[in-house]
C-alpha positions as CSV (number, residue, x, y, z in Angstrom):
1,M,-17.3,17.3,21.7
2,R,-15.1,14.3,21.7
3,Q,-11.9,15.1,22.9
4,I,-8.8,13.0,21.6
5,D,-5.9,12.9,24.4
6,H,-2.6,11.7,24.3
7,F,-1.7,8.0,25.1
8,I,1.1,8.0,27.6
9,V,1.9,6.5,30.8
10,G,0.1,8.6,33.7
11,G,-2.4,10.5,30.9
12,A,-1.5,13.8,29.6
13,G,-2.2,15.6,32.7
14,G,-2.3,19.7,32.3
15,A,-0.3,19.5,29.0
16,A,-3.4,19.9,26.9
17,D,-3.7,23.5,26.7
18,R,-3.5,24.0,23.1
19,K,-6.0,21.9,20.6
20,G,-6.7,21.3,17.2
21,D,-10.0,20.6,15.3
22,V,-10.5,17.1,13.6
23,F,-12.9,17.7,11.0
24,D,-15.6,15.6,9.4
25,P,-14.6,15.4,5.8
26,N,-18.2,14.3,4.5
27,N,-19.7,17.5,5.7
28,G,-17.0,20.1,6.6
29,G,-18.4,20.3,10.6
30,V,-15.6,19.8,13.4
31,Q,-16.1,16.5,15.1
32,A,-13.7,16.2,17.9
33,Q,-10.7,18.3,19.1
34,V,-7.3,16.7,19.7
35,A,-4.7,17.8,22.5
36,L,-1.5,19.4,20.8
37,G,1.6,18.3,23.3
38,D,5.1,20.3,23.6
39,A,8.2,19.2,24.7
40,A,7.4,18.8,28.2
41,L,4.9,16.4,27.4
42,L,7.4,14.5,25.0
43,D,10.0,14.3,28.0
44,R,7.6,12.5,30.3
45,A,6.7,10.0,27.2
46,V,10.6,9.4,27.1
47,A,11.0,8.7,30.7
48,N,8.4,6.0,30.7
49,A,9.9,4.7,27.5
50,K,13.2,4.7,29.4
51,K,11.7,2.6,32.3
52,V,10.1,0.1,30.3
53,Q,12.4,-0.7,27.5
54,P,15.3,-2.4,29.1
55,A,13.2,-5.2,30.4
56,W,11.4,-5.5,27.2
57,A,14.6,-5.7,25.4
58,N,15.8,-8.4,27.8
59,T,12.4,-10.5,27.2
60,N,13.2,-13.5,24.8
61,P,12.2,-12.9,21.4
62,Q,9.6,-15.6,21.8
63,R,7.9,-14.0,24.3
64,R,7.9,-10.8,22.3
65,A,6.6,-12.6,19.4
66,R,3.6,-13.8,21.5
67,V,2.8,-10.4,21.8
68,M,2.7,-9.6,18.4
69,F,0.3,-12.7,17.6
70,N,-2.1,-11.2,20.4
71,Y,-2.1,-8.1,18.7
72,K,-2.7,-9.6,15.3
73,R,-6.0,-11.4,16.5
74,L,-6.9,-8.2,18.0
75,I,-6.7,-6.1,15.1
76,E,-8.5,-8.5,12.8
77,D,-11.2,-8.8,15.7
78,N,-11.4,-5.1,15.7
79,M,-11.1,-4.6,11.7
80,Q,-14.6,-3.1,11.1
81,S,-14.6,-0.8,14.0
82,L,-10.9,0.3,13.2
83,A,-12.0,1.0,9.6
84,E,-15.2,2.8,10.6
85,L,-13.2,5.1,13.0
86,L,-10.2,5.7,10.2
87,S,-13.1,6.3,7.6
88,S,-14.7,9.1,9.8
89,E,-11.8,10.9,10.4
90,H,-9.9,10.4,7.1
91,G,-12.9,10.4,4.5
92,K,-11.5,7.4,2.4
93,V,-14.1,4.9,2.0
94,I,-14.9,1.7,4.2
95,D,-13.1,-1.0,2.0
96,D,-10.1,1.3,1.2
97,A,-9.9,2.0,5.1
98,K,-9.8,-1.9,5.7
99,G,-7.3,-2.1,3.1
100,D,-5.3,0.6,5.3
101,V,-5.6,-1.6,8.4
102,Q,-4.8,-4.9,6.3
103,R,-1.8,-3.4,5.0
104,G,-0.4,-2.3,8.2
105,L,-1.3,-5.9,9.6
106,E,0.9,-7.8,7.3
107,V,3.7,-6.3,8.9
108,I,2.7,-7.2,12.2
109,E,2.7,-10.8,10.9
110,Y,6.3,-10.5,9.8
111,A,6.8,-9.4,13.1
112,C,5.6,-12.3,14.9
113,G,8.4,-14.1,13.3
114,I,11.1,-11.7,15.0
115,P,12.8,-15.0,16.5
116,Q,14.1,-16.1,13.2
117,V,14.5,-12.7,11.5
118,Q,16.2,-11.0,14.4
119,K,19.0,-14.1,14.6
120,G,22.6,-13.2,14.1
121,E,25.3,-14.6,12.0
122,Y,28.1,-17.1,13.5
123,T,31.7,-18.5,12.1
124,L,33.3,-21.3,13.8
125,G,36.9,-21.2,13.3
126,A,37.5,-17.8,12.1
127,G,41.2,-18.5,13.5
128,P,42.9,-21.1,15.6
129,G,40.5,-21.7,18.0
130,I,38.7,-18.6,17.5
131,D,34.9,-18.0,16.8
132,V,33.2,-15.0,15.5
133,Y,29.6,-14.1,16.0
134,S,27.1,-11.3,15.7
135,M,24.0,-10.0,17.6
136,R,21.3,-7.7,16.5
137,Q,20.2,-5.5,19.6
138,P,18.0,-2.8,19.9
139,L,18.7,0.8,19.6
140,G,16.7,1.9,22.4
141,I,13.8,4.7,21.9
142,G,12.4,5.1,18.5
143,A,9.9,7.6,17.2
144,G,7.6,7.7,14.1
145,I,6.1,10.9,12.6
146,T,3.3,9.5,10.1
147,P,1.1,11.3,7.7
148,F,-2.8,11.6,7.5
149,N,-3.6,9.3,4.4
150,F,-2.7,6.0,6.0
151,P,-3.5,6.3,9.8
152,A,-3.2,2.7,10.6
153,M,-1.0,1.0,7.9
154,I,2.3,3.4,8.4
155,P,2.2,3.6,11.9
156,M,2.2,-0.2,12.0
157,W,5.0,-0.3,9.4
158,M,7.2,1.3,12.1
159,F,6.2,0.3,15.4
160,G,5.8,-3.5,14.4
161,M,9.4,-3.6,13.6
162,A,10.6,-1.3,16.0
163,I,8.6,-2.9,19.2
164,A,9.3,-6.4,18.0
165,A,12.9,-5.9,17.7
166,G,13.3,-4.9,21.2
167,N,12.8,-1.0,21.3
168,A,10.1,1.3,22.9
169,F,8.2,3.3,20.7
170,I,6.7,6.7,20.4
171,L,4.1,7.8,17.9
172,K,3.2,11.1,16.5
173,P,0.7,10.8,14.2
174,S,-1.2,13.6,11.9
175,E,-3.3,15.5,13.9
176,R,-5.9,15.5,11.3
177,D,-7.0,11.8,11.9
178,P,-5.8,11.0,15.3
179,S,-8.0,8.3,16.6
180,V,-7.0,5.0,15.1
181,P,-3.4,5.6,16.0
182,V,-4.8,5.8,19.7
183,R,-6.8,2.9,19.4
184,L,-3.9,0.8,17.9
185,A,-1.7,2.0,21.1
186,E,-4.6,0.4,23.4
187,L,-5.0,-2.6,21.5
188,F,-1.0,-3.2,21.8
189,L,-1.4,-2.7,25.7
190,E,-4.4,-5.1,25.5
191,A,-2.5,-7.9,23.7
192,G,0.2,-7.9,26.8
193,A,2.5,-5.2,26.1
194,P,4.0,-3.3,29.1
195,E,2.6,-0.2,29.8
196,G,4.9,2.7,28.0
197,L,6.2,0.9,25.3
198,L,4.3,2.1,22.7
199,Q,3.0,5.9,23.5
200,V,1.0,8.4,21.0
201,V,1.8,11.7,21.3
202,H,-0.1,14.4,19.4
203,G,1.2,17.8,18.1
204,D,2.3,20.2,15.3
205,K,5.7,21.1,14.3
206,L,6.7,22.0,18.0
207,M,6.5,18.3,18.8
208,V,8.1,17.0,15.5
209,D,11.3,19.5,16.4
210,A,11.2,18.2,20.0
211,I,11.2,14.8,18.6
212,L,14.2,15.4,16.5
213,D,16.0,17.4,19.2
214,H,15.5,14.8,22.1
215,P,18.9,13.3,23.0
216,D,17.1,10.0,24.2
217,I,15.2,9.3,21.0
218,A,17.7,7.1,18.9
219,A,15.9,6.6,15.5
220,V,13.2,8.3,13.7
221,S,11.0,7.3,10.9
222,F,8.9,9.3,9.1
223,V,6.7,9.7,6.1
224,G,5.0,13.1,4.3
225,S,6.1,15.4,2.0
226,S,9.3,15.7,0.4
227,D,10.3,19.3,1.7
228,I,9.3,18.1,5.3
229,A,11.2,14.8,4.9
230,H,14.2,16.5,4.1
231,Y,14.1,19.0,6.9
232,V,13.3,16.0,9.5
233,Y,16.2,14.3,7.8
234,N,18.8,16.9,8.3
235,R,17.5,18.0,11.5
236,G,17.4,14.4,13.0
237,V,21.0,13.6,11.7
238,A,22.5,16.8,13.1
239,A,21.3,15.6,16.7
240,G,22.9,12.4,16.1
241,K,19.8,10.5,15.2
242,R,19.4,7.4,12.6
243,V,16.6,8.8,10.4
244,Q,14.5,7.5,7.7
245,A,12.1,10.0,6.0
246,M,9.5,9.1,3.2
247,G,8.9,11.8,0.7
248,G,6.3,12.7,-2.1
249,A,5.9,10.9,-5.5
250,K,4.8,11.3,-8.9
251,N,4.5,7.6,-9.9
252,H,4.3,7.1,-13.8
253,G,2.2,4.2,-15.2
254,I,4.0,3.5,-19.0
255,V,1.5,1.9,-21.6
256,M,3.1,0.1,-24.3
257,P,1.2,-0.1,-27.6
258,D,0.8,-4.1,-26.9
259,A,-0.8,-3.4,-23.6
260,D,-4.2,-4.9,-22.7
261,L,-5.8,-1.6,-22.7
262,D,-9.0,-2.8,-20.9
263,Q,-6.9,-4.2,-17.9
264,V,-5.2,-0.7,-17.9
265,V,-7.9,1.2,-17.6
266,N,-9.3,-0.8,-15.1
267,D,-6.0,-0.6,-13.0
268,L,-5.8,2.9,-13.5
269,A,-9.4,3.7,-12.2
270,G,-8.4,2.3,-9.0
271,A,-4.9,3.4,-8.8
272,A,-5.1,7.1,-9.8
273,F,-8.6,7.4,-8.0
274,G,-8.6,5.3,-5.1
275,S,-8.3,6.8,-1.8
276,A,-9.4,10.3,-3.6
277,G,-5.5,10.0,-5.0
278,E,-4.2,10.6,-1.6
279,R,-1.4,8.1,-1.7
280,C,2.2,8.4,-2.4
281,M,1.8,5.1,-4.4
282,A,-1.1,6.5,-6.3
283,L,-0.7,6.5,-10.2
284,P,-1.1,10.3,-11.3
285,V,0.5,10.1,-14.5
286,V,0.0,7.8,-17.5
287,V,2.3,7.6,-20.3
288,P,0.9,6.0,-23.4
289,V,3.8,5.2,-26.0
290,G,3.2,6.7,-29.3
291,D,0.0,8.6,-30.4
292,D,-2.2,5.8,-31.4
293,T,-1.8,3.9,-27.9
294,A,-2.7,7.6,-26.3
295,E,-5.8,8.0,-28.2
296,R,-7.2,4.3,-28.0
297,L,-6.1,4.6,-24.2
298,K,-8.1,8.2,-23.6
299,E,-11.2,6.8,-25.6
300,K,-11.8,4.1,-23.0
301,L,-10.7,5.9,-20.1
302,I,-13.4,9.0,-20.4
303,P,-16.4,6.7,-20.1
304,A,-14.7,4.8,-16.9
305,I,-13.7,7.7,-15.2
306,N,-17.3,9.2,-15.8
307,A,-18.7,6.1,-14.4
308,L,-16.7,6.6,-11.3
309,R,-18.8,6.8,-8.1
310,V,-17.7,9.6,-5.5
311,G,-19.6,9.4,-2.3
312,I,-19.5,9.8,1.3
313,S,-17.1,7.5,3.3
314,T,-19.7,5.2,4.4
315,D,-21.4,4.9,0.9
316,P,-20.9,1.1,0.2
317,E,-21.1,1.7,-3.5
318,A,-18.8,4.8,-3.9
319,Q,-15.5,4.0,-5.4
320,Y,-13.7,7.1,-3.1
321,G,-14.8,9.5,-0.7
322,P,-13.6,13.2,0.0
323,V,-10.3,14.4,0.6
324,V,-8.9,15.1,4.2
325,T,-9.3,19.1,4.8
326,A,-10.9,22.3,2.8
327,E,-7.8,23.5,2.4
328,H,-6.5,20.3,0.8
329,K,-9.3,20.5,-1.8
330,Q,-8.5,23.9,-2.5
331,R,-4.6,23.0,-3.3
332,I,-5.9,20.2,-5.5
333,E,-8.2,22.5,-7.6
334,N,-5.6,24.9,-7.8
335,W,-3.2,22.4,-9.2
336,I,-6.1,21.7,-12.0
337,A,-6.2,25.4,-12.9
338,T,-2.3,25.8,-13.0
339,A,-2.5,22.7,-15.6
340,E,-4.8,24.8,-17.6
341,K,-3.0,27.6,-17.9
342,E,0.0,25.6,-18.7
343,G,-1.6,24.5,-21.5
344,G,-3.0,21.2,-20.5
345,E,-6.1,19.8,-21.9
346,I,-9.0,19.4,-19.3
347,V,-11.0,16.4,-20.6
348,I,-12.7,15.4,-17.5
349,D,-13.2,18.3,-14.9
350,G,-13.5,17.6,-11.1
351,R,-13.6,21.4,-9.9
352,G,-16.7,22.6,-8.0
353,F,-18.1,19.2,-7.7
354,K,-21.0,19.1,-5.2
355,L,-22.7,15.9,-3.6
356,Q,-26.3,16.3,-3.0
357,G,-26.8,16.3,0.6
358,H,-23.2,17.1,1.5
359,E,-22.4,20.6,-0.4
360,D,-20.1,21.5,2.8
361,G,-18.0,18.1,2.0
362,Y,-14.5,18.2,0.8
363,F,-14.9,16.4,-2.5
364,V,-13.1,16.6,-5.8
365,G,-14.3,14.9,-8.8
366,P,-12.5,12.9,-11.0
367,T,-10.2,14.7,-13.4
368,L,-8.5,13.7,-16.5
369,I,-6.0,16.2,-18.2
370,D,-4.1,15.0,-21.7
371,N,-1.4,16.7,-23.5
372,V,0.6,17.5,-20.1
373,T,4.2,18.0,-20.9
374,P,7.5,17.9,-18.5
375,D,8.2,21.4,-18.2
376,M,4.9,22.0,-16.8
377,E,4.6,22.8,-12.9
378,S,1.7,20.5,-12.7
379,Y,3.9,17.7,-13.5
380,K,6.8,18.4,-11.9
381,N,5.0,18.6,-8.4
382,E,2.7,16.3,-6.6
383,I,-0.8,17.0,-6.6
384,F,-2.2,14.3,-4.3
385,G,-5.5,14.1,-5.2
386,P,-7.9,12.3,-7.9
387,V,-6.3,13.6,-11.0
388,L,-4.9,11.7,-13.9
389,Q,-2.7,13.1,-16.1
390,I,-1.6,12.1,-19.8
391,V,1.9,12.6,-20.7
392,R,2.6,11.4,-24.1
393,A,5.6,9.6,-25.4
394,K,6.8,8.9,-28.6
395,D,8.9,5.9,-28.1
396,F,10.1,3.2,-25.4
397,E,13.1,5.4,-24.7
398,E,11.4,8.5,-23.9
399,A,9.0,6.2,-21.7
400,V,11.9,5.5,-19.7
401,R,13.5,8.7,-19.3
402,L,10.5,10.2,-18.2
403,P,10.0,8.8,-14.5
404,S,13.8,8.3,-14.4
405,D,14.5,12.3,-15.1
406,H,11.5,13.4,-12.4
407,Q,12.4,14.7,-9.0
408,Y,10.7,11.8,-7.5
409,G,11.4,8.1,-7.8
410,N,9.1,6.4,-5.6
411,G,7.1,3.8,-8.0
412,V,6.7,3.0,-11.5
413,A,4.6,0.8,-13.5
414,I,4.9,-0.7,-16.7
415,F,1.7,-2.0,-18.9
416,T,2.7,-4.6,-21.7
417,R,2.9,-8.1,-23.0
418,N,6.5,-8.1,-24.1
419,G,8.6,-9.8,-21.5
420,H,11.8,-8.2,-22.9
421,A,10.6,-4.6,-22.8
422,A,9.4,-5.6,-19.2
423,R,12.7,-6.9,-18.2
424,E,14.6,-4.0,-19.8
425,F,12.4,-1.1,-18.2
426,A,12.6,-2.6,-14.7
427,S,16.5,-2.7,-15.0
428,R,16.8,0.5,-16.5
429,V,14.4,2.9,-14.8
430,N,15.7,5.4,-12.0
431,V,12.9,4.4,-9.6
432,G,12.8,2.4,-6.2
433,M,9.8,0.4,-6.7
434,V,8.7,-1.2,-10.0
435,G,5.4,-2.9,-11.1
436,V,5.2,-5.1,-14.0
437,N,1.3,-4.8,-15.0
438,V,0.8,-3.9,-11.2
439,P,-0.4,-0.4,-11.2
440,I,0.5,0.0,-7.2
441,P,3.9,-2.1,-6.7
442,V,3.8,-1.7,-2.9
443,P,6.4,-4.7,-1.7
444,V,4.7,-7.4,0.4
445,S,5.7,-7.3,4.2
446,Y,8.8,-9.6,4.0
447,H,10.4,-7.0,1.4
448,S,10.9,-3.6,1.9
449,F,9.1,-0.3,0.9
450,G,11.4,2.5,-0.1
451,G,12.1,4.8,-3.2
452,W,14.8,6.7,-4.5
453,K,15.8,10.6,-5.2
454,R,13.4,13.2,-3.4
455,S,11.1,10.3,-2.5
456,A,13.5,9.1,0.4
457,F,16.2,10.6,2.5
458,G,18.3,7.9,4.5
459,D,19.6,4.7,3.3
460,T,17.6,2.0,4.8
461,N,13.7,1.3,3.7
462,Q,10.7,0.6,5.7
463,Y,9.6,-2.6,7.2
464,G,10.8,-6.1,5.8
465,T,14.8,-7.1,6.5
466,E,15.4,-3.3,6.0
467,G,13.2,-2.4,8.6
468,L,14.9,-4.7,11.1
469,K,18.2,-3.2,10.1
470,F,17.3,0.6,10.8
471,W,15.6,-0.4,14.5
472,T,18.4,-2.6,15.6
473,K,22.4,-2.2,15.7
474,V,24.9,-4.7,15.1
475,K,27.6,-5.9,17.7
476,T,30.1,-8.2,16.3
477,V,32.1,-10.8,18.9
478,T,35.4,-12.5,18.4
479,Q,36.0,-15.1,21.1
480,R,38.7,-17.7,21.9
481,W,38.9,-19.5,25.0
482,P,42.4,-20.6,25.4
483,D,43.6,-24.0,26.5
484,G,47.3,-23.7,27.1
485,G,49.1,-23.8,30.2
486,G,49.7,-20.1,30.6
487,D,53.5,-20.2,28.9
488,G,52.3,-18.1,26.1
489,S,52.6,-20.9,23.6
490,N,48.7,-20.4,22.8
491,A,49.0,-16.5,22.2
492,F,46.3,-14.9,20.2
493,V,46.9,-13.9,16.6
494,I,44.7,-12.0,14.4
495,P,43.6,-14.1,11.4
496,T,44.7,-11.7,8.8
497,M,48.3,-11.3,10.5
498,G,49.3,-14.4,10.5
């Protein structure tokens, strides 16, 4: 059986006593085993990082950028194999897997411009003969704890900016689909990065806690469920670290009466059911405004959802594949049952879905639930599966209030032809990322990603200029070169004092 080891300098040695199973979501079988590390293994990785980081930080930004350019080319050259490897462990179809890699690659492209984006500020003549300038310096060693649903994109979001800015990085990916993160680290070494700059350690809660407690790790970035994000944030901050922790989501799609419903249905098919709904920027709640809009939308949704093709991850005609584990499949089906008990109308039921020839795979059929209300637990919580809920709003004000009052505030979209309504909605809604006729409003790499409320803990977003701020610290220098004769006649006076 294939063995997946840590990617650290000198290899794992004898630290791989504990192992975890890596399943094939298409058939339910165990396809590999991954080593699960401990605090002692992390100590070794940190020691390696401490050796290499100072020289990397002192490498001029042009040379750091050249490594990022080389890495970009290698990712592009290996796109197909990365997507196939990702798909085999996660279950998302190949096209979705390529999108996973591509969205991470876009942040690597942004990081190629590190000489420009890491420049500081300069003020000439802040006082008599006094200049002030600032510089952005790396923190030292950063760490990333990433989820199963985007095993390529989210690691590259983190380590791309962190390493380009001069830090060393230790990645702890999900143990459910760990092979792609290891391959990303191998390619980074091939791109010319020094050994030990990017290392991968596998593990469960023991490794997470070791990372959060380690005194030599300066900053931690996390993506996962909100409860764990809150835990990571509190424990990391208590240990004196800089922490950004992205949590769950329950994104809403507001459909105004004037919306192009054919386009809305097409967008919802991808946004709600693509990647089997296993993404924090999925659109699992649609909010038609007015009963007439709701009925017209529902009439168009039913045939579109019934036409979705569920298949194995290598099926080129499948819209989506299996979910990641048997436990997650059961969790999704339990939420559908909960919604039914709460009074939701199960319009299309994906429970008990079986794919011929792959009956033991972790497949969930597309599900549509109408007449969901804000008091239902199935609405309040993240289902993270191919389930679309219809929550009817009587007017625009209620449509603004629903996502604004929800515990999560990751993303939201409004579908309308009315520019005033769109502008008003974008301004007022209490959510971090807004799409206007865009169903999944993930910002491009030179902006920044981040939600509000229980969708994010910490003050700084992922990637872009916000990512650079997170992985660096500002040092400000006030300088004066005296030209007097030493008689004190040219004494320094702080500008605000005179």
